[in-house]
C-alpha positions as CSV (number, residue, x, y, z in Angstrom):
1,E,146.4,107.3,51.2
2,L,148.3,109.2,54.0
3,K,146.1,112.6,53.7
4,N,142.9,110.0,54.2
5,L,144.6,108.6,57.3
6,R,145.1,111.7,58.9
7,A,142.1,113.0,57.7
8,E,140.3,109.8,59.4
9,Q,142.0,110.1,62.3
10,E,141.4,114.0,62.7
11,K,137.6,113.0,62.8
12,L,138.7,110.2,65.4
13,W,140.0,113.1,67.5
14,M,137.1,115.2,67.1
15,E,134.7,112.4,67.8
16,V,136.6,111.9,71.1
17,K,136.5,115.2,71.8
18,A,133.1,115.6,71.6
19,L,132.7,112.3,73.6
20,R,134.3,113.8,76.5
21,E,132.7,116.9,76.2
22,G,129.2,115.2,76.1
23,Q,131.0,112.8,79.1
24,E,131.4,116.3,81.3
25,K,128.1,117.7,80.6
26,L,127.1,114.2,82.0
27,W,129.1,114.5,84.7
28,E,127.9,118.1,85.1
29,N,123.9,117.1,85.2
30,V,125.2,114.1,87.6
31,T,126.4,116.3,89.6
32,K,123.6,118.6,89.8
33,L,121.3,115.7,90.5
34,W,122.7,114.7,93.5
35,E,122.7,118.2,94.7
36,E,119.2,118.3,94.1
37,V,119.2,114.6,95.9
38,R,120.6,116.4,99.1
39,E,118.8,119.1,98.8
40,L,115.7,116.9,98.6
41,R,116.9,114.5,101.6
42,R,117.6,117.9,103.4
43,D,114.2,119.0,103.0
44,F,112.7,115.7,103.8
45,R,114.2,115.6,106.8
46,E,112.9,119.1,107.7
47,M,109.5,118.5,106.9
48,R,109.8,115.1,109.3
49,E,110.6,117.3,111.9
50,E,108.0,119.5,111.5
51,Q,105.8,116.9,111.3
52,R,107.1,115.5,114.7
53,R,106.5,119.3,115.9
54,L,103.0,119.1,114.6
55,R,102.1,115.8,116.3
56,A,103.5,117.0,119.6
57,S,101.7,120.0,119.3
58,F,98.5,117.9,118.7
59,E,99.1,116.2,121.2
60,T,99.6,118.2,123.4
61,F,96.2,120.3,122.3
62,G,94.6,117.3,122.9
63,K,95.8,116.5,126.2
64,A,94.3,120.2,127.4
65,L,91.1,119.8,125.3
66,N,90.5,116.3,127.6
67,V,91.6,118.2,130.7
68,T,89.2,120.3,129.8
69,F,86.0,118.2,129.1
70,E,87.0,116.4,132.4
71,H,87.1,119.7,134.3
72,Y,83.6,120.5,133.0
73,T,82.3,116.7,133.4
74,C,83.5,117.3,136.9
75,S,81.4,120.3,137.3
76,L,78.2,118.8,135.8
77,V,78.5,116.2,138.4
78,K,78.9,118.2,140.9
79,L,75.8,120.0,140.2
80,M,74.0,116.6,139.5
81,L,75.0,115.6,143.2
82,E,73.8,118.5,144.4
83,N,70.3,118.4,142.6
84,M,70.5,114.7,144.6
85,G,71.0,116.4,147.6
86,Y,74.8,116.3,148.1
87,F,76.6,119.4,148.7
88,D,80.2,120.6,148.6
89,V,81.5,117.2,147.1
90,E,84.9,117.5,146.0
91,I,84.7,115.7,142.4
92,D,88.4,115.4,140.4
93,R,90.9,113.2,139.1
94,R,92.2,110.4,140.9
95,V,95.2,107.7,141.1
96,L,94.7,104.6,142.7
97,L,96.7,101.5,143.3
98,H,95.6,98.4,143.2
99,E,97.5,94.9,143.3
100,G,100.2,96.9,142.1
101,K,99.0,98.3,139.4
102,I,97.9,102.2,139.3
103,Y,94.6,103.0,137.4
104,E,93.5,106.4,136.4
105,V,90.1,107.7,137.6
106,N,88.8,110.8,135.4
107,V,86.1,111.6,137.9
108,F,86.1,110.3,141.0
109,S,84.8,111.2,144.1
110,E,84.7,109.4,147.9
111,D,81.8,110.4,149.7
112,P,79.7,109.8,147.9
113,L,81.2,107.4,145.8
114,V,81.5,108.3,142.3
115,V,83.3,106.9,139.6
116,G,83.3,108.1,135.9
117,E,85.4,107.9,132.9
118,V,85.9,111.0,130.2
119,T,86.9,110.9,126.4
120,L,86.7,113.3,123.6
121,Y,85.9,110.8,120.8
122,L,84.9,107.4,120.4
123,E,85.4,106.5,116.1
124,N,84.3,102.8,116.2
125,L,82.4,100.0,118.3
126,D,85.7,98.7,119.2
127,E,86.5,101.5,120.9
128,A,83.4,102.2,122.8
129,K,83.3,98.7,123.9
130,A,87.0,99.2,125.2
131,E,85.8,102.7,126.6
132,L,83.0,100.7,128.7
133,N,85.3,97.9,129.7
134,K,87.9,100.1,131.2
135,L,85.2,102.0,133.3
136,S,83.7,98.5,134.6
137,E,87.5,97.6,135.2
138,R,87.3,101.0,137.4
139,I,84.2,101.0,139.0
140,E,85.0,97.0,140.0
141,I,88.2,98.7,141.3
142,V,86.9,101.6,143.4
143,E,83.9,99.9,144.9
144,K,86.2,96.8,146.2
145,L,88.7,100.0,147.7
146,A,86.0,101.6,149.5
147,G,83.9,98.7,150.5
148,K,80.7,100.4,149.2
149,K,78.6,100.5,145.7
150,A,79.2,103.5,143.8
151,L,76.2,105.7,143.7
152,L,76.7,107.2,140.5
153,K,78.7,106.0,137.7
154,L,79.2,107.7,134.6
155,L,81.0,107.9,131.1
156,A,81.0,111.2,129.0
157,V,81.8,111.2,125.8
158,G,82.8,114.8,123.4
159,N,81.5,112.8,120.6
160,A,80.7,109.7,118.4
161,S,79.5,108.5,115.6
162,K,75.5,107.4,115.1
163,N,76.0,103.9,115.7
164,V,78.6,104.1,118.4
165,L,76.2,106.3,120.7
166,E,73.7,104.2,119.9
167,Y,75.4,101.0,121.1
168,L,76.5,103.2,124.6
169,K,72.9,104.0,125.1
170,E,72.1,100.7,125.2
171,E,75.1,99.2,127.1
172,C,75.0,102.1,129.6
173,R,71.2,101.2,130.3
174,R,71.9,97.7,131.3
175,M,75.1,98.4,133.2
176,N,73.4,101.6,134.8
177,I,75.9,104.1,134.0
178,K,74.8,107.4,133.2
179,L,76.0,108.5,129.6
180,I,76.7,112.0,129.1
181,F,77.5,113.2,125.1
182,G,78.4,116.5,123.5
183,R,79.6,119.5,124.5
184,E,76.2,120.5,125.4
185,F,76.7,117.8,128.1
186,E,73.2,116.1,127.1
187,I,72.7,113.5,129.9
188,L,70.9,110.2,127.5
189,T,70.6,107.2,130.3
């Protein structure tokens, strides 16, 4: 009987030993998993930082493209004015203060009075309406400050969907605004 008890006790100790070994392996695996989690978190932070840098680069690139598009639009407007008999006209961006608020006009000339806005892309009708509203507001302010009507009002759009372009054509015609569209500077209205 004592022999059986010792054999049973030996089996129990073997099972306890096997359980300890299993538990140690589990803890090793848990430790490895936590190391992987830490590594994944580090990788995720690095990816977020890289994403932030890429976003900043794209924003800078977009601003540079917009400035270039503004510059080309100003050059085109200068040619348009020369064709209308206005020579040596200075066309550029202007920042105005009106009633305590700052307004930026992308394309501006004081004499003759020219007011224009430039945008690279209009994705939908809401954006197109907002851009036209912004331009209308700028025209109203500039005309009020100058005390005269603008000779030339324009909207230059680098790219837009077909329905947005059709909407812009109709609205610009109705509002007596020149619409300049695309990389080839097609004057549509």
